C-alpha positions in Angstrom: -76.7 66.7 69.4 -79.8 68.1 70.8 -83.1 66.6 70.1 -85.4 69.4 69.4 -88.7 67.4 69.9 -87.9 67.4 73.6 -86.3 70.8 74.0 -87.9 73.1 76.5 -88.2 76.8 76.4 -88.5 79.0 79.5 -91.5 81.4 79.6 -90.7 82.9 82.9 -87.1 83.2 84.1 -86.0 83.0 87.8 -83.1 85.0 89.0 -80.0 83.4 87.5 -77.5 81.7 89.9 -80.0 81.4 92.6 -80.4 78.6 95.0 -84.2 78.2 94.6 -85.9 79.0 91.2 -89.6 78.4 90.4 -90.7 78.9 86.7 -93.1 78.0 84.0 -91.7 76.1 81.0 -93.4 75.3 77.7 -92.3 72.5 75.5 -91.8 72.5 71.7 -95.3 72.8 70.0 -96.6 69.9 68.2 -98.9 70.3 65.0 -101.8 67.9 64.8 -104.7 68.2 62.4 -104.4 71.9 62.0 -103.9 72.5 65.7 -100.8 73.5 67.5 -100.6 71.9 70.9 -98.0 73.3 73.5 -97.6 71.5 76.9 -96.6 73.7 79.9 -95.2 72.7 83.2 -94.0 74.4 86.4 -90.6 73.7 87.6 -89.1 73.9 91.0 -85.1 73.7 91.1 -83.1 73.7 94.4 -79.3 74.0 93.6 -76.8 73.3 96.2 -73.0 72.9 96.2 -73.3 69.0 96.5 -76.2 68.4 94.3 -79.8 69.5 93.7 -83.5 68.8 93.4 -85.8 69.4 90.3 -89.5 68.9 90.5 -91.9 69.3 87.5 -95.6 69.4 87.8 -97.9 69.6 84.8 -99.7 72.9 84.4 -101.7 73.1 81.2 -101.9 72.5 77.6 -102.2 75.4 75.1 -104.2 74.6 71.9 -104.1 76.9 69.2 -106.7 76.4 66.3 -105.9 77.4 62.6 -102.8 77.0 60.6 -100.6 79.0 62.9 -100.1 81.9 60.5 -100.4 85.4 61.8 -103.0 86.3 59.3 -105.3 83.3 60.0 -108.8 84.4 61.0 -109.3 81.3 63.1 -106.4 81.6 65.4 -108.1 81.0 68.6 -106.1 79.9 71.6 -107.5 77.8 74.3 -105.7 76.9 77.6 -106.7 73.4 79.1 -105.7 73.2 82.7 -104.2 69.8 83.9 -105.6 68.6 87.1 -102.8 66.9 89.1 -104.9 64.3 90.8 -101.8 62.8 92.7 -100.9 66.2 94.1 -104.4 66.8 95.3 -104.5 63.3 97.0 -101.3 63.9 98.8 -102.4 67.4 100.0 -105.8 65.7 101.2 -103.8 62.9 103.0 -101.6 65.5 104.7 -104.6 67.5 105.9 -106.3 64.4 107.2 -103.2 63.3 109.1 -103.0 66.7 110.7 -106.7 66.7 111.6 -106.4 63.1 113.1 -103.4 64.0 115.2 -105.1 67.1 116.5 -108.1 65.2 117.4 -106.1 62.4 119.2 -104.1 65.0 121.0 -107.1 67.0 122.3 -109.0 63.8 123.4 -106.1 62.5 125.3 -106.7 62.8 129.2 -104.5 65.3 131.1 -101.7 63.7 133.0 
């Protein structure tokens, strides 16, 4: 039995049966206080014959105001981006590591 609360829907499809796919997924919308909230994530999938790798990263939250009916006058949609602080910190550490190694390599006396 499938739990619809956690079911995901693809919004952009990658090529079927490919080894690598990168796509945006949206979760099932949740209604809270007259707003419809829909989380989005990006997914990287690598499929190999002996296994695979799946990496999700948060992307944004879509907030739709109003009652969700097509004829609603206040059906305003707002996209709130999610800043992935961990990802930013890892890229910063990688850049600092490369810069320190370059500095040490250039300062080393010729032999």
